[in-house]
N, C-alpha and C positions, 0 to 999 in steps of 0.2 A: 096238758103235759102230764105224762104218767109219773108215778112215784119213783121209778128207777132213774129217770132223767133228772127229776128234782134232787134226788140224793147225789147224783153226779155233780150237779151244780153246787149243792150244799158243801160237798167235800172241797171243790175248787175254791169256793168263796172262803171257807175256813182256812185253807192253805195260804191264800193271798193275805187274809187278815193277820195270820200268825207272822208271815214274812214282813208285813208293814210294821207291825208292833215291834218286832225284833230289830228292824232297821232304826226305828225311832229311838229305841232304848240304847242302841249302840251310839247313835248320834248324841244323845243326851249325856251318856257316860263320857264320851270323847270330849265334849265341850266343857264339862264340869271338871274333868281331871287334867285338862290341857293347861300348862303353865308356860306358855311361850313368851319369852321376852325378846323383843326385836328393837335393837337400837336404831335400825334404819327405818325411817317412816314409810318408805316404799314397801318394804317387806311387811310391815304392820298393816298397811292399806290393802295389800294383796290378801293377807290372812282374813281381814274383815270382809273383803269382797267375797271370798270363798265361803265364809260363814254365812253371809247374807244369802248367797245363792243356795246353800244347803238348807237353810231355814225356809226359804220359799218352796223348795222341793218338799220338805217335810210338812209344810202347811197344806200343800196340795194332797199329799198322802193322808193327812188327817181328815180332809174332806172325803177322800176315797174310803177311808175306814168307816165313816158314818154311812156312806152309801152301801157299803158291803153289809153292815149291820141291818140296814133297812131291807136289803135284798133277802137276808136270812130270815127276817121277820115275815116278809112276804111269802117265803117258802112255808114257814110255820102256819101262816094264815090261809094258805092255798091260793094266793093271788099272784104268785111268781109266774112270769111269762105272759101276764095279761096287761095289755096297754091301758094305762091310766086315762088316756084321752078318749079312745073309741071303744074300749072294752074288747077289742079283738086280740087274737093271739100274737105275741111277739115271736118271730121266727127263731128257730133254734140256732141258725147260723148267726143271727144278730146277737143272741145271748152268748154264743161261744166267743164272739169278738168283744162283747161288752156285757158281762154277766149282771151288771148293776142297772142295765137299761130298764126304763119304766115306760118307754114309748115304742110303738112299732115304727118301722122305717118310714112309712108314709106320714104318720103324725109328727115324727121327728123332723122330717123335711119341711113340713108345713110350719112347725115351730121356728126352724132356722130361717125360713123365708120371712116370717113375720118379724123376727128379731132384726134381720138385715134391713127390712123396710123401715123399722122403727129407729134404726141407727144405733142399736145397742150391741 
């Protein structure tokens, strides 16, 4: 992959990273400053369910932040776009769909088949 394309992906990854960090910050601020008192247990339960759902989303985003940072490191090291399994090139269309991808389409399919057979 040429430097121009790598820089395009670097910019995209940085933008996504900034968005995720900003969203996490807004969530944290909203939860720490929220002082809702609900005399109705049903309203309180609904609030707790919403909070739990939001925290699960933020946990998934936290994991994505780690993957984005790893992808940025791969760009710096010159290994971005190279499949960790077979050493082949990861297609640009796959990277456009999932810029944090570490496996080419064929190796990812093989991994998913193995996981399905293993029952995980």
